[in-house]
C-alpha positions in Angstrom: -20.2 3.0 4.2 -17.7 5.8 4.2 -17.7 8.1 1.2 -14.1 7.0 0.6 -15.3 3.7 -0.9 -18.6 3.1 -2.7 -20.4 -0.3 -2.6 -19.8 -1.0 -6.3 -16.1 -0.5 -5.9 -16.0 -2.7 -2.8 -17.4 -5.6 -4.8 -14.4 -5.3 -7.1 -12.0 -5.1 -4.2 -13.5 -8.4 -2.8 -11.9 -10.2 -5.7 -8.4 -8.9 -4.9 -5.6 -10.0 -2.5 -2.2 -8.8 -1.5 0.8 -10.3 -3.3 4.2 -10.1 -1.6 7.2 -10.2 -4.0 9.3 -11.5 -1.1 8.9 -14.5 1.2 8.0 -12.7 4.5 7.4 -15.0 7.4 4.5 -13.9 9.7 4.2 -14.4 13.4 0.9 -16.2 13.3 -0.8 -18.9 11.3 -3.0 -17.0 8.8 -5.3 -17.8 5.9 -2.8 -17.2 3.1 -1.2 -20.0 1.1 2.5 -19.2 1.1 5.2 -20.5 -1.2 6.8 -22.3 1.7 6.2 -25.9 2.7 4.5 -26.2 6.0 2.1 -28.1 8.1 -1.4 -27.0 7.0 -4.2 -29.3 6.0 -3.7 -28.7 2.3 -1.6 -31.4 0.6 0.9 -30.2 -2.0 3.4 -32.9 -3.0 5.8 -35.7 -1.9 9.6 -35.8 -1.6 12.1 -38.4 -0.5 12.6 -38.8 3.2 16.0 -37.7 4.6 17.3 -38.3 8.1 16.1 -35.6 10.5 12.7 -35.1 8.8 9.6 -35.2 11.0 8.3 -38.8 11.1 4.8 -37.7 11.5 4.7 -36.7 7.8 5.8 -39.9 6.4 3.2 -41.6 4.1 3.2 -45.1 5.5 0.7 -46.3 2.9 3.3 -45.6 0.1 6.0 -47.2 2.2 3.9 -50.4 2.4 3.5 -50.5 -1.4 7.0 -49.3 -2.5 9.2 -50.0 0.5 10.4 -46.4 0.3 10.0 -43.5 2.6 8.3 -40.4 1.2 7.4 -37.3 3.1 4.1 -35.5 2.6 4.4 -31.8 1.9 1.7 -29.2 2.6 1.2 -25.6 1.7 1.7 -23.5 4.7 -0.9 -20.9 5.7 1.1 -17.8 6.5 0.2 -14.6 8.2 1.1 -11.5 6.2 1.4 -8.0 7.6 0.4 -4.9 5.6 1.8 -1.6 6.7 0.2 1.5 5.1 2.1 4.7 5.8 0.5 7.9 4.5 1.6 11.5 4.4 -0.7 13.9 6.2 1.4 17.0 6.0 0.1 20.4 4.7 1.5 19.9 1.2 -1.0 17.2 0.6 -3.8 19.7 1.1 -3.4 20.9 -2.4 -4.5 20.3 -6.0 -7.8 19.7 -7.8 -8.8 17.0 -7.1 -7.2 17.2 -3.7 -4.2 15.1 -3.2 -5.2 14.1 0.3 -8.6 12.7 -0.7 -6.7 10.6 -3.2 -4.3 9.4 -0.6 -7.2 8.6 1.8 -9.0 6.6 -0.9 -5.9 4.6 -1.8 -5.2 3.8 1.8 -8.8 2.8 2.4 -8.9 0.5 -0.6 -5.6 -1.2 0.3 -6.6 -1.5 4.0 -9.9 -3.1 2.9 -8.2 -5.7 0.7 -5.9 -6.6 3.5 -8.6 -6.9 6.1 -11.1 -9.0 4.1 -8.3 -11.4 3.3 -7.5 -11.7 7.0 -4.0 -10.1 6.8 -2.7 -8.0 9.7 -3.2 -4.4 8.7 -1.9 -1.2 10.3 -2.3 2.4 9.1 0.0 5.1 10.1 -0.3 8.8 9.3 2.8 11.1 9.2 2.0 14.6 10.5 5.2 16.5 11.1 7.5 14.2 13.1 4.5 12.6 14.8 3.0 9.3 13.9 -0.7 8.5 14.3 -1.4 4.8 14.2 -4.3 2.3 14.3 -2.3 -0.5 15.7 -2.6 -4.0 14.1 -6.0 -4.9 12.8 -7.4 -8.2 11.4 -10.7 -9.2 9.7 -13.6 -7.6 7.9 -15.1 -6.3 11.1 -12.2 -3.9 11.5 -13.0 -2.1 8.2 -15.0 0.7 9.9 -11.9 1.3 12.2 -9.7 2.2 9.2 -12.4 4.3 7.5 -13.0 6.3 10.7 -9.2 6.7 11.2 -8.7 8.0 7.7 -11.9 10.1 7.7 -10.7 12.0 10.9 -7.3 13.0 9.5 -6.7 16.6 8.3 -3.5 17.4 6.5 -1.6 20.1 8.4 1.9 21.2 9.5 5.3 21.0 8.0 6.2 17.4 7.1 9.3 15.7 8.6 9.5 12.5 6.6 12.8 11.3 8.0 11.7 11.6 11.6 8.3 10.0 10.9 9.8 7.1 8.9 12.3 6.4 11.6 9.6 6.4 14.2 7.5 4.1 12.0 10.4 1.6 11.5 11.2 1.4 15.2 7.5 0.7 16.1 6.7 -1.6 13.2 9.3 -4.3 13.3 7.1 -7.1 11.8 8.2 -8.0 8.3 5.5 -7.4 5.7 4.4 -5.3 2.8 4.9 -1.6 3.4 3.1 0.9 1.2 4.1 4.6 1.5 1.7 7.1 0.0 3.1 10.6 -0.2 3.9 13.5 -2.4 7.5 13.3 -1.1 7.8 17.0 -0.8 10.4 17.3 2.0 13.3 19.6 2.2 15.5 16.9 3.8 15.1 14.7 0.7 13.6 11.3 0.1 16.8 9.3 0.8 16.9 10.6 4.4 13.4 9.2 5.0 13.3 6.0 2.9 16.6 4.7 4.3 14.7 3.5 7.3 12.3 1.4 5.1 14.6 -0.2 2.5 17.0 -3.0 3.0 14.9 -6.1 3.0 12.8 -5.8 6.2 9.8 -4.7 4.1 8.5 -5.4 0.7 8.4 -1.7 -0.1 6.0 0.1 -2.5 6.1 3.9 -2.7 3.1 5.6 -4.4 4.1 9.1 -5.4 1.0 11.2 -5.5 1.1 14.5 -7.4 -1.7 16.8 -8.7 -2.1 18.0 -12.3 -1.2 21.6 -11.0 2.1 20.3 -9.8 2.9 18.3 -12.9 2.0 21.2 -15.2 1.7 24.4 -13.3 -0.9 26.9 -14.7 1.2 29.9 -13.8 2.3 33.0 -15.6 3.6 36.5 -14.9 5.3 37.9 -11.8 4.2 36.0 -8.7 4.9 35.8 -5.0 4.7 32.1 -4.0 4.3 30.9 -0.4 5.4 27.5 0.8 2.3 25.8 2.1 4.1 24.1 4.9 6.7 26.5 6.4 5.3 29.8 5.0 8.5 30.9 3.2 8.0 33.3 0.4 9.6 33.5 -3.1 9.2 36.1 -5.8 9.4 34.6 -9.3 8.7 35.7 -12.8 7.1 32.8 -14.7 8.4 32.5 -18.2 8.5 29.7 -20.8 12.1 29.1 -20.1 11.5 28.8 -16.3 8.6 26.4 -16.8 10.9 24.3 -19.0 13.5 24.2 -16.3 10.7 23.3 -13.8 9.6 20.3 -15.9 13.3 19.2 -16.3 13.9 19.4 -12.6 10.6 17.6 -11.8 11.4 14.7 -14.2 14.9 14.4 -12.7 13.5 14.3 -9.1 11.0 11.6 -10.0 13.6 9.6 -11.8 16.0 9.9 -8.8 13.3 8.7 -6.4 12.4 5.8 -8.7 16.0 4.8 -9.1 16.7 5.0 -5.4 13.9 2.6 -4.7 14.5 0.1 -7.5 18.2 -0.2 -6.6 17.2 -1.2 -3.1 14.4 -3.7 -4.1 11.5 -1.3 -3.7 8.9 -0.3 -6.2 8.1 3.2 -7.4 4.5 3.9 -8.6 3.7 7.4 -9.8 0.1 8.6 -9.4 -1.6 11.7 -10.9 -4.8 12.7 -9.1 -6.4 13.5 -12.4 -6.5 9.8 -13.1 -9.3 7.8 -11.3 -7.9 6.2 -8.2 -9.9 3.0 -8.9 -7.9 2.5 -12.1 -4.7 2.8 -10.1 -6.0 0.1 -7.7 -7.5 -2.3 -10.2 -4.9 -1.9 -13.0 -1.6 -0.3 -12.0 -1.2 -2.0 -8.6 -2.1 -5.4 -10.1 0.4 -4.9 -12.9 3.1 -3.8 -10.5 2.7 -6.8 -8.3 1.1 -5.4 -5.1 -2.4 -6.8 -5.7 -3.5 -9.9 -7.5 
């Protein structure tokens, strides 16, 4: 098994499944009981017959006893798509523990849960304006594919979230759960990217991954800082007042991202790489309605 997921943790993941907050109709019959009435083999309830209903689902035994027409209802088995979109730009190659390892582990765990529950799973990696993609996968036998895909990725280059998200939305038109895992460090701003993913087509979750060093920078004195993606340099003098302004700006940025998503039906989930990723999966994502 890949070092991204250890066997003990996999046993815990086997007890989880995806939970969509929206009714998203898949293209194929799947192995998921949906909230919609359908035509599977699992009986759910009766309702009165109305003109136009399918005569095949009338319960004739009840009609013989009560002289009334009742329609049998069944739980529909519905196919659910899971789109996992991860940031593989150079800014993710930072922090201790590394942000990108955390992103890989999150994506691997979510992909595993989707595959073992026979959902359609696709992984996409944003590297600059390019998009690397596994294509749609189904079933437990495809788990090595997603682990190999993730294990081969190396964060590099300047990110272009708007271009990558646009490319993703154009090539992944199937409705489903979409999980974006990123640090959202992009000079174009999050709104320019996320506008392609909000609006009802996806049940959108954004996991905002930051390192402890970004949340509370251990810096002091006169420094020359280099942008890890585009190489731009900035000379700064780190003072208590400047760090206070940094924390204020950081909190405002995270709040703005959260509010942007929640106003449009998405979910914002902050993640600190100092916290064990298995706790995020087993506790936070269950509490926030992505897993159940």
